[in-house]
SERO-4910 file (N, C-alpha, C, O; in steps of 0.05 Angstrom, whole numbers):
BEGIN
 pado doro    nc1    nc2    nc3   cac1   cac2   cac3    cc1    cc2    cc3    oc1    oc2    oc3
  Met    A   -216   -117   1664   -216   -110   1636   -244   -112   1625   -259   -130   1632
  Asn    A   -251    -93   1607   -277    -94   1595   -282   -120   1580   -264   -129   1566
  Ser    A   -306   -132   1584   -312   -158   1571   -317   -154   1541   -316   -174   1526
  Ile    A   -323   -130   1532   -327   -125   1504   -300   -122   1490   -282   -109   1500
  Tyr    A   -297   -136   1467   -271   -136   1454   -264   -108   1445   -279    -94   1431
  Arg    A   -240   -100   1452   -229    -74   1443   -200    -79   1434   -183    -86   1450
  Gly    A   -195    -76   1408   -168    -78   1398   -158    -50   1389   -172    -30   1392
  Arg    A   -133    -50   1379   -122    -24   1371   -102    -26   1348    -88    -47   1345
  Leu    A   -101     -5   1333    -79     -1   1313    -62     22   1325    -73     42   1333
  Ala    A    -36     17   1327    -19     37   1340      6     43   1323     28     36   1332
  Pro    A      2     56   1300     25     62   1283     42     85   1294     32    102   1309
  Thr    A     67     86   1287     86    107   1294     93    122   1268    104    110   1250
  Pro    A     89    148   1267     94    163   1242    123    170   1238    131    194   1237
  Thr    A    140    150   1235    169    154   1231    177    146   1202    200    147   1195
  Gly    A    157    139   1186    162    131   1159    136    120   1147    115    121   1160
  His    A    138    110   1122    115     99   1109    109     71   1119    127     56   1127
  Leu    A     83     63   1119     75     37   1128     87     16   1109     90     21   1085
  His    A     92     -8   1120    103    -30   1104     87    -55   1109     67    -54   1123
  Ile    A     95    -78   1098     80   -102   1099     77   -113   1127     56   -125   1134
  Gly    A     97   -107   1144     95   -116   1172     72   -102   1186     57   -114   1202
  His    A     69    -76   1181     47    -61   1193     20    -72   1183      2    -77   1198
  Ala    A     19    -76   1157     -6    -87   1145    -14   -113   1157    -37   -118   1163
  Arg    A      6   -131   1161      1   -157   1173    -11   -154   1201    -32   -166   1207
  Thr    A      2   -138   1218     -7   -135   1245    -35   -122   1246    -52   -131   1261
  Phe    A    -38   -100   1231    -63    -85   1233    -86   -101   1221   -109   -100   1231
  Trp    A    -81   -116   1199   -103   -131   1187   -113   -153   1207   -137   -157   1209
  Ile    A    -95   -166   1220   -103   -186   1240   -118   -174   1263   -138   -185   1272
  Ala    A   -109   -150   1271   -124   -136   1293   -152   -129   1284   -171   -133   1299
  Gln    A   -155   -120   1259   -182   -114   1249   -199   -139   1247   -223   -138   1254
  Gln    A   -188   -160   1237   -203   -185   1234   -212   -196   1260   -235   -205   1263
  Arg    A   -196   -194   1281   -203   -204   1307   -225   -187   1320   -243   -197   1333
  Ala    A   -222   -161   1316   -243   -143   1327   -270   -147   1313   -291   -147   1326
  Thr    A   -269   -151   1287   -293   -156   1272   -306   -183   1280   -330   -184   1284
  Ala    A   -290   -204   1282   -300   -230   1290   -313   -230   1318   -332   -244   1323
  Ala    A   -302   -213   1335   -312   -211   1363   -335   -191   1365   -345   -186   1387
  Lys    A   -342   -178   1343   -362   -157   1343   -355   -135   1363   -371   -125   1378
  Gly    A   -329   -129   1363   -318   -109   1381   -310    -83   1367   -320    -78   1345
  Ser    A   -293    -68   1380   -285    -42   1370   -255    -42   1364   -240    -57   1377
  Leu    A   -247    -25   1345   -219    -21   1339   -213      8   1342   -227     26   1333
  Ile    A   -191     13   1356   -182     41   1362   -157     47   1347   -138     31   1347
  Leu    A   -156     71   1335   -131     80   1323   -117     99   1342   -129    119   1351
  Arg    A    -92     93   1349    -76    110   1367    -50    116   1353    -36     98   1344
  Ile    A    -43    141   1352    -18    150   1339      4    152   1360      2    168   1379
  Glu    A     25    136   1358     46    135   1378     70    152   1367     87    142   1354
  Asp    A     69    177   1374     87    197   1362    106    210   1383    112    233   1381
  Leu    A    115    194   1403    132    205   1424    162    208   1416    177    222   1429
  Asp    A    169    196   1394    197    198   1384    200    225   1370    195    227   1346
  Gln    A    209    245   1385    210    272   1374    228    274   1350    222    289   1331
  Ala    A    250    260   1350    270    262   1329    261    250   1303    268    260   1281
  Arg    A    244    229   1304    238    214   1279    209    218   1270    204    213   1246
  Cys    A    191    225   1287    163    228   1279    159    253   1263    167    275   1272
  Lys    A    146    251   1241    141    274   1223    112    277   1217     97    258   1214
  Ala    A    103    303   1214     75    308   1209     66    296   1182     43    286   1180
  Glu    A     84    297   1162     76    286   1136     72    256   1137     55    245   1122
  Tyr    A     87    242   1154     83    213   1157     56    207   1170     43    188   1164
  Tyr    A     48    224   1189     23    221   1203      0    223   1182    -18    206   1182
  Thr    A      1    243   1165    -20    246   1145    -20    223   1126    -42    212   1119
  Asp    A      3    214   1117      5    192   1098     -6    166   1110    -20    151   1097
  Leu    A      1    160   1135     -7    135   1147    -37    133   1150    -49    111   1147
  Val    A    -50    155   1158    -79    155   1161    -92    150   1134   -111    135   1132
  Glu    A    -82    163   1113    -92    159   1086    -87    131   1076   -105    118   1064
  Asp    A    -63    120   1082    -57     93   1073    -74     72   1087    -84     53   1075
  Leu    A    -79     76   1113    -96     57   1128   -124     57   1116   -136     35   1112
  Ala    A   -135     80   1111   -162     82   1099   -162     69   1071   -181     55   1065
  Trp    A   -142     75   1055   -141     64   1028   -139     33   1028   -151     19   1012
  Phe    A   -125     23   1048   -121     -6   1050   -146    -20   1059   -148    -45   1056
  Gly    A   -165     -6   1071   -190    -18   1079   -193    -20   1109   -212    -33   1118
  Phe    A   -175     -8   1124   -179     -9   1153   -201     10   1162   -204     32   1151
  Arg    A   -216      2   1182   -237     18   1193   -235     17   1223   -233     -4   1235
  Trp    A   -236     40   1236   -234     41   1265   -258     58   1276   -268     75   1262
  Gln    A   -266     51   1300   -289     64   1312   -282     87   1330   -299    104   1336
  Glu    A   -256     89   1338   -246    111   1354   -219    119   1343   -204    102   1334
  Gly    A   -213    145   1345   -187    154   1335   -185    184   1332   -205    198   1339
  Pro    A   -163    194   1323   -158    223   1321   -179    238   1305   -189    259   1313
  Glu    A   -187    227   1282   -206    240   1265   -235    233   1271   -254    246   1263
  Val    A   -239    211   1286   -265    200   1292   -275    209   1319   -299    213   1323
  Gly    A   -257    212   1338   -265    218   1365   -271    193   1381   -264    171   1373
  Gly    A   -283    196   1404   -289    174   1422   -286    182   1451   -278    205   1457
  Asp    A   -293    164   1469   -293    170   1497   -266    167   1511   -264    172   1535
  His    A   -246    158   1497   -220    152   1509   -197    168   1498   -174    161   1501
  Gly    A   -203    191   1486   -182    208   1474   -168    224   1495   -175    223   1519
  Pro    A   -148    240   1487   -139    242   1459   -125    217   1449   -115    201   1465
  Tyr    A   -125    213   1423   -115    189   1411    -88    193   1398    -78    176   1383
  Val    A    -75    215   1403    -48    221   1395    -30    223   1420    -36    239   1437
  Gln    A    -10    207   1422      6    205   1447     18    232   1455     20    238   1479
  Arg    A     26    248   1435     38    274   1442     19    291   1459     27    309   1474
  Asp    A     -7    287   1455    -27    302   1470    -34    290   1497    -51    300   1511
  Arg    A    -21    268   1504    -28    254   1529     -6    257   1551     -6    242   1570
  Leu    A     13    275   1547     35    277   1566     26    282   1595     38    270   1613
  Pro    A      7    300   1600     -2    303   1628    -12    277   1641     -7    272   1664
  Phe    A    -25    260   1625    -34    235   1634    -11    216   1641    -11    202   1662
  Tyr    A     10    216   1624     33    199   1630     47    207   1655     58    191   1670
  Arg    A     48    233   1660     61    243   1685     46    232   1710     58    225   1730
  Gln    A     20    231   1708      4    220   1730     11    191   1735     13    182   1757
  Ile    A     13    176   1713     20    147   1716     48    144   1727     53    126   1743
  Trp    A     67    161   1718     94    160   1729     93    164   1759    107    151   1774
  Met    A     76    183   1769     74    188   1797     62    163   1811     71    156   1833
  Gln    A     42    150   1799     31    126   1811     53    104   1814     54     91   1834
  Leu    A     69    101   1793     91     82   1794    111     89   1816    121     71   1830
  Arg    A    117    115   1819    135    123   1840    125    115   1867    141    107   1884
  Gln    A     99    117   1871     87    110   1897     90     80   1903     89     72   1926
  Thr    A     93     63   1882     95     34   1887    123     27   1897    127      6   1908
  Gly    A    143     46   1894    170     40   1903    186     23   1883    207     13   1890
  Ala    A    176     21   1858    189      3   1839    209     18   1821    223      6   1805
  Leu    A    210     45   1823    226     61   1805    250     73   1820    249     77   1844
  Tyr    A    271     78   1805    294     93   1816    306    111   1795    305    105   1771
  Pro    A    318    133   1803    331    151   1784    357    139   1774    372    126   1789
  Ser    A    362    142   1748    385    129   1736    400    150   1720    394    155   1697
  Pro    A    420    163   1732    435    184   1718    455    174   1698    468    190   1684
  His    A    458    148   1695    480    137   1678    474    141   1649    452    137   1640
  Ser    A    495    147   1634    493    151   1605    495    124   1591    501    104   1604
  Arg    A    491    125   1565    494    101   1549    523     91   1550    529     67   1550
  Gln    A    542    110   1552    570    102   1553    576     88   1580    591     69   1581
  Asp    A    563     97   1601    567     84   1627    557     55   1625    571     37   1635
  Val    A    534     51   1613    523     24   1611    541      7   1593    546    -16   1600
  Ala    A    550     18   1571    567      3   1553    593     -6   1566    602    -28   1562
  Arg    A    604     12   1583    629      4   1596    625    -18   1616    643    -34   1621
  Ala    A    601    -19   1628    596    -39   1649    588    -66   1637    587    -86   1652
  Leu    A    581    -66   1612    571    -91   1600    594   -110   1593    616   -101   1586
  Ser    A    588   -135   1596    608   -155   1587    602   -164   1559    580   -159   1549
  Ala    A    621   -176   1546    618   -183   1517    593   -200   1511    581   -194   1490
  Pro    A    585   -219   1527    562   -236   1520    536   -220   1516    517   -230   1504
  His    A    534   -196   1527    510   -181   1525    509   -164   1499    489   -150   1494
  Glu    A    530   -165   1484    530   -149   1459    517   -164   1436    510   -188   1439
  Gly    A    514   -151   1414    503   -165   1390    473   -163   1390    461   -142   1395
  Asp    A    461   -186   1382    432   -186   1378    416   -190   1404    392   -186   1404
  Arg    A    429   -196   1425    414   -201   1450    406   -174   1463    417   -153   1457
  Glu    A    385   -176   1480    377   -153   1495    400   -143   1512    414   -159   1525
  Ile    A    405   -118   1512    427   -106   1528    416   -104   1557    398    -89   1562
  Ile    A    428   -118   1575    419   -119   1603    431    -96   1618    456    -92   1619
  Phe    A    415    -80   1631    425    -58   1648    440    -70   1671    429    -86   1686
  Pro    A    465    -63   1675    482    -75   1695    472    -70   1724    468    -47   1732
  Pro    A    467    -91   1739    457    -88   1767    475    -71   1784    466    -58   1803
  Glu    A    501    -71   1778    519    -55   1794    515    -25   1791    525     -9   1807
  Leu    A    500    -17   1771    493     11   1767    467     20   1781    459     43   1780
  Arg    A    454      0   1794    431      7   1810    440     22   1836    463     20   1844
  Pro    A    421     37   1847    427     48   1874    427     26   1895    416      4   1890
  Lys    A    438     31   1918    439     10   1938    411      4   1949    405    -19   1955
  Thr    A    394     24   1950    366     20   1959    348     37   1941    356     56   1929
  Leu    A    323     29   1940    303     45   1925    297     70   1940    294     69   1965
  Pro    A    294     93   1926    287    118   1940    259    118   1951    242    103   1941
  Ser    A    255    133   1972    228    136   1983    209    149   1963    217    170   1952
  Pro    A    185    139   1960    166    152   1941    159    180   1950    157    185   1973
  Asn    A    155    198   1930    144    224   1936    130    234   1911    131    221   1890
  Asn    A    118    258   1913    102    268   1891    116    292   1877    102    309   1865
  Asn    A    142    293   1877    157    315   1865    159    310   1835    176    295   1826
  Leu    A    141    324   1820    142    320   1791    167    331   1778    175    322   1757
  Asp    A    180    351   1791    204    363   1779    226    342   1775    243    345   1757
  Glu    A    226    321   1792    246    300   1789    246    287   1762    266    279   1752
  Ala    A    222    286   1750    219    272   1724    233    286   1702    238    275   1680
  His    A    241    311   1706    252    327   1684    282    331   1688    294    347   1674
  Thr    A    294    316   1706    323    320   1711    339    295   1707    364    296   1705
  Val    A    326    271   1706    341    246   1705    323    225   1693    299    226   1694
  Asn    A    336    204   1682    321    181   1672    311    165   1697    324    165   1718
  Trp    A    289    150   1693    279    133   1714    276    105   1703    266    101   1681
  Arg    A    284     85   1719    283     57   1711    265     41   1730    261     48   1754
  Phe    A    255     19   1719    239      0   1735    258    -22   1745    272    -34   1729
  Trp    A    258    -26   1771    275    -47   1783    262    -74   1780    242    -80   1792
  Val    A    274    -91   1762    261   -116   1756    267   -137   1778    289   -135   1791
  Pro    A    250   -156   1783    254   -177   1803    273   -198   1792    264   -218   1780
  Asp    A    299   -195   1796    319   -213   1785    312   -242   1791    306   -250   1814
  Gly    A    313   -259   1770    309   -288   1774    280   -296   1771    274   -320   1769
  Glu    A    261   -277   1771    233   -285   1769    226   -290   1740    234   -275   1722
  Val    A    211   -312   1735    202   -318   1708    175   -305   1703    156   -308   1718
  Ile    A    175   -288   1682    150   -275   1674    138   -291   1651    149   -291   1629
  Ala    A    116   -304   1657    103   -322   1637     76   -310   1628     62   -298   1644
  Phe    A     70   -315   1603     44   -306   1593     36   -324   1569     54   -336   1556
  Met    A     11   -325   1563      1   -341   1541     -4   -324   1517    -20   -305   1517
  Asp    A     10   -330   1495      6   -317   1470    -15   -333   1454    -13   -358   1453
  Gln    A    -35   -320   1443    -57   -333   1430    -49   -349   1405    -63   -366   1396
  Asn    A    -25   -343   1394    -15   -358   1371      8   -376   1379      9   -400   1371
  Leu    A     27   -366   1394     52   -381   1400     50   -398   1425     68   -414   1430
  Gly    A     29   -395   1441     27   -411   1465     42   -398   1488     47   -374   1488
  Leu    A     49   -414   1508     62   -404   1532     89   -392   1526    106   -405   1513
  Gln    A     94   -368   1535    120   -354   1532    130   -347   1560    115   -341   1578
  Ser    A    156   -347   1563    167   -340   1589    195   -327   1585    210   -334   1568
  Phe    A    200   -307   1602    226   -293   1602    234   -289   1631    217   -285   1649
  Thr    A    260   -291   1636    270   -288   1663    282   -260   1668    300   -252   1654
  Ala    A    271   -246   1687    280   -220   1694    309   -221   1704    316   -238   1720
  Gly    A    325   -203   1694    353   -202   1702    371   -219   1684    395   -216   1684
  Gln    A    358   -237   1668    373   -253   1648    366   -246   1620    383   -240   1603
  Asp    A    340   -246   1614    330   -239   1587    327   -209   1584    329   -199   1561
  Phe    A    323   -195   1605    321   -166   1605    327   -156   1633    324   -170   1653
  Gly    A    336   -131   1634    343   -119   1659    326    -95   1665    305    -91   1653
  Asp    A    335    -79   1684    320    -54   1692    316    -37   1667    335    -31   1652
  Phe    A    292    -29   1662    286    -15   1637    275     13   1642    264     18   1663
  Leu    A    279     30   1623    270     58   1625    240     60   1625    226     46   1610
  Val    A    229     77   1643    201     83   1642    196    113   1638    175    122   1630
  Trp    A    217    129   1644    214    158   1640    241    170   1633    262    163   1645
  Arg    A    241    187   1612    266    199   1603    269    227   1614    249    241   1620
  Lys    A    293    236   1617    299    262   1629    290    285   1612    290    308   1621
  Asp    A    282    280   1587    272    301   1570    242    306   1575    229    322   1561
  Gly    A    230    292   1594    202    296   1601    183    279   1587    159    284   1587
  Phe    A    193    258   1573    175    240   1558    176    212   1571    197    203   1580
  Pro    A    153    197   1570    153    170   1579    167    151   1560    171    158   1536
  Ser    A    176    128   1569    186    108   1551    163     95   1536    140     99   1543
  Tyr    A    171     80   1515    150     65   1500    135     47   1519    110     46   1517
  Glu    A    148     33   1537    135     13   1554    114     27   1571     91     17   1573
  Leu    A    121     49   1584    102     62   1602     78     74   1586     55     70   1594
  Ala    A     84     87   1563     62     99   1548     43     78   1538     18     83   1539
  Val    A     53     56   1527     35     35   1516     18     23   1538     -6     19   1534
  Val    A     30     16   1560     14      4   1582     -7     24   1592    -30     16   1596
  Ala    A      1     49   1596    -18     69   1606    -41     73   1586    -64     74   1595
  Asp    A    -35     74   1560    -56     79   1540    -74     54   1537    -98     57   1535
  Asp    A    -62     31   1536    -78      6   1533    -98      3   1556   -120     -6   1553
  His    A    -88     10   1580   -106      8   1603   -128     29   1602   -152     23   1605
  Ala    A   -120     54   1597   -140     76   1596   -160     72   1574   -183     80   1577
  Met    A   -152     61   1551   -170     57   1529   -184     30   1530   -198     22   1511
  Glu    A   -180     15   1552   -194    -10   1557   -189    -31   1535   -207    -45   1527
  Ile    A   -164    -32   1526   -157    -51   1505   -157    -79   1517   -144    -84   1537
  Ser    A   -172    -97   1505   -175   -124   1515   -155   -144   1503   -148   -164   1515
  Glu    A   -145   -138   1479   -126   -155   1466   -106   -138   1450   -114   -119   1435
  Val    A    -80   -145   1452    -59   -130   1438    -48   -148   1416    -36   -169   1422
  Val    A    -51   -140   1391    -39   -155   1369    -13   -140   1362    -13   -116   1358
  Arg    A     10   -155   1362     35   -142   1358     54   -159   1342     49   -183   1338
  Gly    A     75   -147   1333     95   -162   1318    113   -179   1336    114   -173   1360
  Glu    A    127   -198   1325    144   -216   1341    167   -201   1354    178   -211   1374
  Asp    A    175   -178   1343    197   -163   1354    189   -151   1382    207   -142   1396
  Leu    A    163   -152   1389    154   -141   1414    148   -162   1435    135   -157   1455
  Leu    A    156   -187   1429    150   -209   1447    164   -204   1474    150   -207   1495
  Leu    A    189   -198   1475    203   -193   1500    192   -168   1514    190   -167   1538
  Ser    A    184   -148   1498    173   -124   1510    148   -130   1526    142   -116   1545
  Thr    A    133   -151   1518    109   -158   1532    115   -165   1562     99   -158   1579
  Ala    A    137   -179   1567    144   -186   1594    149   -161   1611    141   -160   1634
  Lys    A    162   -141   1600    167   -116   1614    140   -102   1620    136    -92   1642
  Gln    A    122   -102   1600     97    -89   1604     80   -103   1625     66    -90   1640
  Ile    A     82   -129   1627     67   -144   1648     76   -135   1675     60   -133   1694
  Leu    A    102   -130   1679    112   -121   1705    100    -93   1712     94    -88   1735
  Leu    A     96    -76   1692     84    -50   1697     54    -54   1704     44    -41   1723
  Tyr    A     40    -71   1690     12    -77   1697     10    -86   1726     -7    -78   1741
  Arg    A     28   -105   1733     27   -115   1760     33    -94   1781     19    -93   1801
  Ala    A     53    -77   1776     60    -56   1795     37    -37   1800     33    -27   1822
  Leu    A     22    -31   1778     -1    -13   1780    -27    -26   1788    -47    -13   1790
  Asn    A    -26    -53   1791    -49    -68   1799    -72    -65   1778    -95    -62   1785
  Trp    A    -64    -66   1753    -83    -64   1731    -86    -92   1718    -68   -108   1718
  Pro    A   -110    -97   1707   -114   -122   1693    -97   -123   1668    -92   -102   1655
  Ile    A    -88   -147   1661    -69   -150   1638    -85   -160   1614   -101   -179   1616
  Pro    A    -83   -146   1591    -97   -155   1567    -86   -181   1556    -65   -191   1564
  Cys    A   -100   -193   1536    -90   -216   1522    -70   -206   1501    -71   -183   1492
  Phe    A    -53   -224   1492    -32   -217   1472    -33   -237   1450    -38   -261   1454
  Ile    A    -27   -228   1426    -25   -246   1403     -5   -236   1383     -6   -213   1375
  Ile    A     14   -253   1376     34   -247   1356     21   -249   1328      8   -269   1322
  Ala    A     26   -229   1311     15   -229   1284     35   -245   1266     51   -232   1252
  Val    A     32   -271   1265     50   -287   1248     40   -287   1220     16   -283   1215
  Tyr    A     58   -293   1201     51   -290   1172     28   -309   1164     11   -300   1149
  Leu    A     28   -334   1173      8   -352   1164    -20   -343   1172    -39   -346   1157
  Val    A    -22   -331   1196    -48   -320   1204    -56   -297   1186    -80   -294   1179
  Phe    A    -37   -281   1180    -41   -258   1162    -51   -267   1135    -71   -257   1124
  Ala    A    -38   -287   1123    -46   -298   1097    -74   -310   1098    -90   -306   1080
  Ala    A    -79   -325   1119   -106   -337   1122   -128   -315   1124   -149   -318   1113
  Ala    A   -122   -294   1138   -142   -273   1141   -146   -259   1114   -169   -253   1107
  Phe    A   -125   -255   1098   -128   -243   1072   -144   -261   1053   -161   -252   1038
  Leu    A   -139   -288   1054   -154   -306   1037   -183   -307   1044   -201   -307   1027
  Ala    A   -189   -306   1071   -217   -306   1080   -231   -281   1071   -255   -281   1066
  Ala    A   -216   -259   1069   -228   -233   1061   -229   -230   1031   -240   -210   1021
  Gly    A   -218   -249   1016   -218   -246    987   -198   -227    976   -201   -217    953
  Val    A   -177   -220    992   -157   -200    982   -139   -213    962   -131   -200    943
  Phe    A   -132   -239    966   -114   -253    947   -131   -265    924   -120   -278    906
***
């Protein structure tokens, strides 16, 4: 990973920005500034059903009005573009092929109804819905370079059941999740030809040389899944930090916003 600090703002244009976005983005900017590093704006617009052009325009204007400044991004340019995920689909296909070569992926034709029928009651509610191991294939398929496969079926990452995925959060300290218990096999590619959130974020953070990821607490579990993708691709893993409210308030006070 690049020794120069590189952080990022990664909004999704599915609605107007709210206080949670402001908290996360402000901390990302403060950390980039303190480290004399760079901040990258990346638009994560892969959700075709919910992402709207008008939200994209609004969020860029709102970020600028709020006082955010980035050194690379859609309107600024830079050496790591394009900075809009919809324009990066050929790149994601290449990464999907790399993952296929590791032997960690398998095609998953099962619908949401199939998964729901196989789930037991304890997995319902607020907990992560664990993909049932009985819906896995008996063996992983042999890797190949057939891109057409990506457009006919969903693809999942086979997690190492029972392995503890641990990482250090810069705010919360040591975090750990157990594969197969806290989360199961997760989607990396959808049959509509789009990557999952996990694959796209890992691919982009690596390609854009992001050294630290500031994220909301709702993405804590997602970090463990992303670490598995980093490992499978033999890529360096960035640092992670949860944007907790107290840090946000302290940053605002230091900046004279309150």
